[in-house]
C-alpha positions as CSV (number, residue, x, y, z in Angstrom):
1,X,-7.1,27.2,-11.6
2,X,-7.0,23.7,-10.4
3,X,-9.5,22.4,-8.0
4,X,-8.1,21.9,-4.3
5,X,-8.5,18.5,-2.5
6,X,-8.5,18.3,0.9
7,X,-6.6,15.6,2.7
8,X,-9.7,14.1,4.1
9,X,-10.8,13.1,0.7
10,X,-7.6,12.2,-1.0
11,X,-7.2,8.4,-1.6
12,X,-11.0,8.0,-0.4
13,X,-14.1,6.4,-2.2
14,X,-17.3,8.4,-2.2
15,X,-18.4,6.0,0.9
16,X,-15.2,7.3,2.7
17,X,-13.2,4.2,2.6
18,X,-9.5,4.5,2.2
19,X,-8.7,2.6,-1.1
20,X,-4.9,1.6,-0.5
21,X,-6.2,0.2,2.8
22,X,-8.7,-1.7,1.8
23,X,-6.4,-3.0,-1.3
24,X,-3.8,-4.0,1.7
25,X,-6.3,-5.7,3.7
26,X,-7.3,-7.9,0.4
27,X,-3.8,-8.8,-0.2
28,X,-3.3,-9.8,3.6
29,X,-6.6,-11.9,3.2
30,X,-5.9,-13.1,-0.6
31,X,-2.1,-13.2,-0.6
32,X,0.4,-10.8,-1.8
33,X,0.4,-12.7,-5.1
34,X,-3.4,-12.5,-5.7
35,X,-4.4,-11.2,-9.4
36,X,-5.5,-7.7,-9.6
37,X,-8.9,-9.1,-10.7
38,X,-9.1,-11.0,-7.4
39,X,-8.4,-7.8,-5.5
40,X,-10.7,-5.9,-7.7
41,X,-13.5,-8.1,-6.9
42,X,-12.7,-7.8,-3.1
43,X,-12.9,-4.2,-3.1
44,X,-16.0,-4.2,-5.5
45,X,-17.7,-6.4,-2.8
46,X,-17.1,-3.2,-0.6
47,X,-18.6,-0.9,-3.0
48,X,-15.3,0.9,-4.0
49,X,-14.3,0.8,-7.7
50,X,-10.4,0.7,-7.9
51,X,-8.1,0.4,-11.4
52,X,-5.9,-2.8,-11.5
53,X,-2.8,-0.1,-12.2
54,X,-3.5,1.3,-8.8
55,X,-3.6,-2.3,-7.3
56,X,-0.6,-3.2,-8.6
57,X,1.3,0.0,-7.4
58,X,0.0,-0.9,-4.0
59,X,1.6,-4.3,-4.4
60,X,4.8,-3.1,-5.5
61,X,5.2,-0.6,-2.5
62,X,4.1,-3.7,0.0
63,X,6.7,-5.6,-1.6
64,X,9.6,-3.0,-1.3
65,X,8.6,-2.6,2.4
66,X,8.0,0.9,3.9
67,X,11.0,2.8,3.4
68,X,10.2,2.9,-0.4
69,X,13.6,1.4,-1.5
70,X,13.8,-1.7,-3.6
71,X,14.5,-5.0,-1.0
72,X,17.8,-6.2,-2.4
73,X,17.4,-9.9,-3.0
74,X,20.0,-11.9,-1.3
75,X,18.8,-15.5,-1.8
76,X,20.2,-17.1,-4.6
77,X,19.8,-21.0,-6.3
78,X,18.6,-23.2,-3.7
79,X,17.7,-20.8,-1.0
80,X,21.2,-19.7,0.2
81,X,21.6,-16.4,1.3
82,X,24.8,-14.2,0.7
83,X,25.5,-14.4,4.2
84,X,25.2,-17.9,4.6
85,X,28.0,-18.3,1.9
86,X,30.3,-15.7,3.5
87,X,30.0,-17.7,6.8
88,X,30.7,-21.0,5.0
89,X,33.8,-19.2,3.0
90,X,35.2,-18.3,6.5
91,X,34.5,-21.8,8.0
92,X,36.2,-23.3,4.9
93,X,39.3,-20.9,5.5
94,X,39.7,-21.8,9.0
95,X,39.6,-25.8,8.5
96,X,42.3,-25.3,5.4
97,X,40.3,-24.7,2.4
98,X,37.1,-25.8,0.3
99,X,38.5,-29.3,-0.2
100,X,39.3,-29.9,3.5
101,X,35.8,-28.5,4.5
102,X,34.0,-31.2,1.9
103,X,35.9,-33.8,3.5
104,X,34.9,-32.8,7.0
105,X,31.2,-32.2,5.8
106,X,31.1,-35.6,4.4
107,X,32.6,-37.4,7.5
108,X,29.9,-35.4,9.6
109,X,27.2,-36.7,7.2
110,X,28.1,-40.1,7.4
111,X,28.3,-39.9,11.1
112,X,24.8,-38.5,11.4
């Protein structure tokens, strides 16, 4: 028969510290792209041992957001979003096409 684990004990170290919260705080301090070894060292300073795989899992969940769904990247080359491209296409259609929009933008750039 499996050993029952109470909710109070789950996810906590022997010192009673929530490991996931400790890792999240380390990422806040060190940045989300900090290496697992750096985060592990920060946790060791608090007397908590944590596996690099667990650190990686927590990082992934932080990047995905609280919904648990993967975030769809909308950025394309040069930092342009899909929403911006749609707005530019609509603007180009209003002024007579892409070629005409380019002409107008070139004039606007020269006037600036």
